[in-house]
C-alpha positions in Angstrom: 17.2 -4.8 24.4 17.6 -7.3 21.6 15.8 -6.6 18.4 13.0 -9.1 17.6 13.5 -11.6 14.7 11.1 -10.4 11.9 9.3 -12.6 9.5 8.4 -10.8 6.2 5.9 -12.2 3.8 5.3 -10.4 0.5 8.4 -9.0 -1.3 6.7 -7.0 -4.1 7.3 -3.4 -5.3 6.9 -2.1 -1.8 7.7 -5.1 0.4 11.2 -5.7 -0.9 12.6 -2.3 -0.1 10.8 -2.3 3.2 12.5 -5.6 4.1 15.8 -4.1 2.9 15.5 -1.2 5.3 14.9 -3.5 8.2 18.0 -5.6 7.3 20.1 -2.4 7.0 18.9 -1.4 10.5 20.2 -4.6 12.0 17.1 -6.8 12.2 17.4 -10.5 11.4 14.8 -11.5 8.8 13.0 -14.7 7.7 11.4 -14.1 4.3 8.8 -15.8 2.2 7.4 -14.8 -1.2 5.7 -16.5 -4.2 8.3 -15.4 -6.7 12.0 -16.4 -6.3 13.9 -13.3 -7.5 13.2 -11.1 -4.5 13.8 -14.0 -2.0 17.2 -14.8 -3.7 18.2 -11.2 -3.5 17.5 -10.9 0.2 19.0 -14.3 1.0 22.2 -13.0 -0.6 22.0 -10.2 2.0 22.0 -12.7 4.9 18.3 -13.3 5.5 16.8 -16.8 6.1 14.3 -18.2 3.6 11.1 -19.9 4.8 9.1 -22.1 2.5 5.6 -21.4 4.0 3.9 -18.8 6.2 3.8 -21.5 8.9 7.6 -21.8 8.8 8.0 -18.0 8.9 5.9 -17.9 12.1 7.9 -20.8 13.7 11.1 -18.8 13.2 10.0 -15.3 14.1 9.0 -13.0 17.0 7.2 -10.5 14.8 5.6 -11.3 11.4 4.9 -8.6 8.8 2.7 -9.3 5.9 2.6 -7.0 2.8 0.1 -8.6 0.4 -2.1 -7.5 -2.5 -5.7 -8.2 -1.2 -8.0 -9.5 1.5 -8.1 -13.1 0.2 -4.3 -13.2 0.1 -4.0 -12.1 3.8 -6.7 -14.6 4.8 -4.9 -17.4 3.0 -1.4 -16.6 4.3 -2.7 -16.1 7.9 -5.4 -18.7 8.3 -5.0 -21.1 5.4 -3.2 -24.4 5.0 0.4 -23.9 6.2 -0.7 -20.4 7.3 0.8 -18.4 10.1 -1.9 -19.6 12.5 -0.3 -23.1 12.4 3.1 -21.9 13.5 2.5 -19.0 15.9 3.0 -19.1 19.6 1.9 -17.0 22.6 3.5 -13.6 22.7 4.1 -13.1 19.0 3.1 -10.0 17.1 1.5 -9.9 13.6 1.6 -6.7 11.7 -0.4 -6.6 8.5 0.7 -3.7 6.3 -1.4 -4.8 3.3 -4.5 -2.7 2.3 -7.5 -4.9 2.9 -11.1 -4.6 4.1 -11.4 -3.5 7.8 -13.7 -6.5 8.5 -11.0 -8.9 7.3 -8.4 -7.2 9.4 -10.6 -7.8 12.5 -11.3 -11.4 11.5 -7.7 -12.3 11.0 -6.7 -10.4 14.2 -9.3 -12.2 16.3 -8.3 -15.6 14.9 -4.6 -15.1 15.6 -5.5 -13.5 19.0 -7.0 -16.8 20.1 -3.5 -18.2 19.7 -2.0 -15.5 21.9 -0.8 -13.3 19.0 -1.1 -9.5 19.4 -2.2 -8.0 16.0 -1.8 -4.6 14.4 -3.3 -3.6 11.1 -0.9 -1.0 9.6 -1.5 -0.1 6.0 0.8 2.5 4.4 0.7 5.4 2.1 3.5 6.7 0.0 3.8 4.1 -2.8 7.0 2.8 -4.1 8.8 6.1 -3.6 7.9 6.1 0.1 8.9 2.4 0.4 12.3 3.0 -1.2 13.0 6.2 0.7 11.6 4.9 4.1 9.1 7.8 4.2 5.9 5.8 4.4 2.9 7.1 6.2 1.7 4.3 8.5 -1.8 4.2 9.9 -2.3 1.6 12.6 -5.1 -0.1 14.4 -4.7 -2.1 17.6 -4.0 -1.7 21.3 -1.6 0.9 22.6 0.8 -1.6 24.3 1.4 -3.6 21.1 1.8 -0.5 19.1 4.4 0.8 21.5 6.3 -2.5 21.3 6.6 -2.4 17.5 6.9 1.3 16.9 10.7 1.1 16.5 10.0 -1.1 13.4 7.6 1.6 12.0 10.3 4.2 12.7 12.6 2.4 10.3 10.0 2.2 7.5 8.5 5.7 7.7 7.1 8.3 9.9 6.6 6.1 13.0 2.9 5.8 12.3 -0.3 7.0 14.0 -2.4 4.7 16.1 -5.9 5.4 14.8 -7.9 3.2 17.2 -8.7 -0.4 17.8 -8.0 -3.3 15.3 -9.4 -2.4 11.9 -9.0 1.4 12.4 -5.8 1.5 10.3 -7.7 0.0 7.3 -10.5 2.5 7.7 -7.9 5.3 7.7 -6.3 3.8 4.6 -9.7 3.7 2.9 -10.0 7.5 3.5 -6.5 7.9 2.1 -7.4 6.0 -1.0 -10.4 8.3 -1.6 -8.2 11.3 -1.5 -5.4 9.9 -3.7 -7.8 8.6 -6.3 -9.8 11.9 -6.5 -6.5 13.8 -6.6 -5.2 11.7 -9.5 -8.4 12.4 -11.4 -8.2 16.1 -10.7 -4.6 16.4 -11.7 -5.4 14.4 -14.9 -8.2 16.7 -15.8 -6.0 19.8 -15.2 -3.2 18.4 -17.4 -5.6 17.5 -20.2 -7.4 20.9 -20.2 -4.0 22.7 -20.3 -2.6 20.4 -23.0 -5.7 20.8 -25.3 -5.5 24.6 -24.8 -1.9 24.5 -26.0 0.0 24.8 -22.7 3.0 22.5 -22.1 1.7 20.2 -19.4 5.1 20.2 -17.7 4.7 23.9 -17.1 1.3 23.2 -15.6 3.0 20.7 -13.2 5.6 23.2 -12.3 3.3 26.1 -11.6 0.6 24.2 -9.8 3.3 22.6 -7.6 4.1 26.0 -6.1 0.6 27.0 -5.1 -2.4 25.8 -3.1 -2.9 23.0 -5.7 0.4 21.4 -4.7 0.0 17.8 -3.6 1.7 14.5 -3.4 0.5 13.4 -6.8 2.0 16.4 -8.5 5.2 16.0 -6.5 5.7 12.3 -7.0 4.0 11.6 -10.3 3.5 14.9 -12.2 6.6 14.8 -14.4 6.3 11.1 -15.0 2.7 11.6 -16.1 3.5 14.2 -18.7 6.4 12.1 -19.9 4.1 9.1 -20.4 5.9 7.1 -17.8 3.3 4.8 -16.2 5.6 2.1 -14.9 3.8 0.9 -11.8 4.5 2.1 -8.3 1.0 1.2 -7.4 -1.1 -0.4 -10.1 -4.5 0.7 -11.4 -6.0 -2.7 -10.6 -4.9 -2.5 -7.0 -6.3 1.0 -6.5 -9.5 -0.2 -8.1 -9.5 -3.0 -5.4 -9.1 -0.3 -2.8 -11.9 1.8 -4.2 -14.2 -1.3 -4.0 -13.3 -1.4 -0.3 -14.1 2.3 0.0 -17.5 1.8 -1.6 -18.3 -1.1 0.7 -17.1 0.9 3.7 -19.3 3.8 2.7 -22.3 1.5 2.3 -21.6 -0.1 5.7 -21.6 3.2 7.5 -24.3 4.8 5.3 -22.0 7.5 4.0 -22.6 8.9 0.5 -19.4 9.1 -1.6 -20.6 10.8 -4.8 -17.2 12.1 -6.0 -15.4 8.9 -5.3 -18.1 7.0 -7.2 -17.4 9.0 -10.3 -13.7 8.4 -10.0 -14.4 4.7 -9.4 -16.0 4.6 -12.8 -12.9 6.2 -14.4 -10.7 3.5 -12.8 -13.2 0.9 -14.0 -12.9 2.4 -17.5 -9.1 2.0 -17.3 -9.5 -1.7 -16.4 -11.9 -2.2 -19.3 -9.3 -0.7 -21.6 -6.8 -3.3 -20.3 -4.7 -0.7 -18.4 -4.8 -2.3 -15.0 -1.1 -3.0 -14.8 -0.2 0.7 -15.3 0.6 2.9 -12.4 -2.5 4.5 -11.0 -1.4 7.8 -12.4 -2.1 6.2 -15.7 -5.7 7.2 -15.1 -4.5 10.2 -17.1 -4.8 8.1 -20.3 -8.6 7.7 -19.7 -9.1 11.5 -19.5 -6.8 11.9 -22.6 -9.0 9.4 -24.5 -12.1 11.4 -23.6 -10.6 14.7 -24.7 -8.8 13.3 -27.8 -5.4 14.7 -26.8 -2.2 13.5 -25.1 -1.0 15.6 -22.2 2.7 15.1 -23.0 5.5 17.6 -22.6 7.8 18.6 -25.4 10.5 19.9 -23.0 
């Protein structure tokens, strides 16, 4: 069976390596992005450039979007020169952005009226997972469509989990972002307490990584945090956007989220301190400010 031609829109920190994995697996790609550098790099690898989302749709069987926020997805899918103006019956749209569940449903229903099958499939794993093709993919949509595009997910990560109907993937991602944010805050507190007590924070990372406290944040970010390396894999401002989605989802379903609400304020403090472009593990700096100490290793 021939592989579908894939359109890929959004070649950022995560989108570009994801597109690269698909190219390496033999898929033909049509790409579109606001900035030129990533497009030029992929065109050099043999992909086709499109100059609008509409043009992407006209030249693809499956379109993947990997965009920053809900308004971006709405604009690319439903706006002027959007996907909706170039799609045809039988196509598939996979949105791998992290957006509000209600927007995923809105976009999916609008494209569905044009005969497009839609899957919302946000991911977890950050830039490390995107580069290593180990992303955790949480999907929402119908089983038949999911089965059709699962080989694509197999290239990008763990093959995914179908969580339920359209929008369910975004709900699962909101749950993921709760746990990641709270874990970053907890790791930051632990490192700051240890550092202020005179323990090398790198030793704390090493010892905690071997016990019940081990977690993805320690594994993927721990050493970088204690070395003061906050180059973005996933920016604070974007995680703050996700936490706003979490708060709205909690309100929609009348679920109290007291711990997340405290962490939301810590992320907000980071934004107020103009640290929104740091990696989300840069939340450590807020806890450091509060304690008057830097949790940095001397090793």
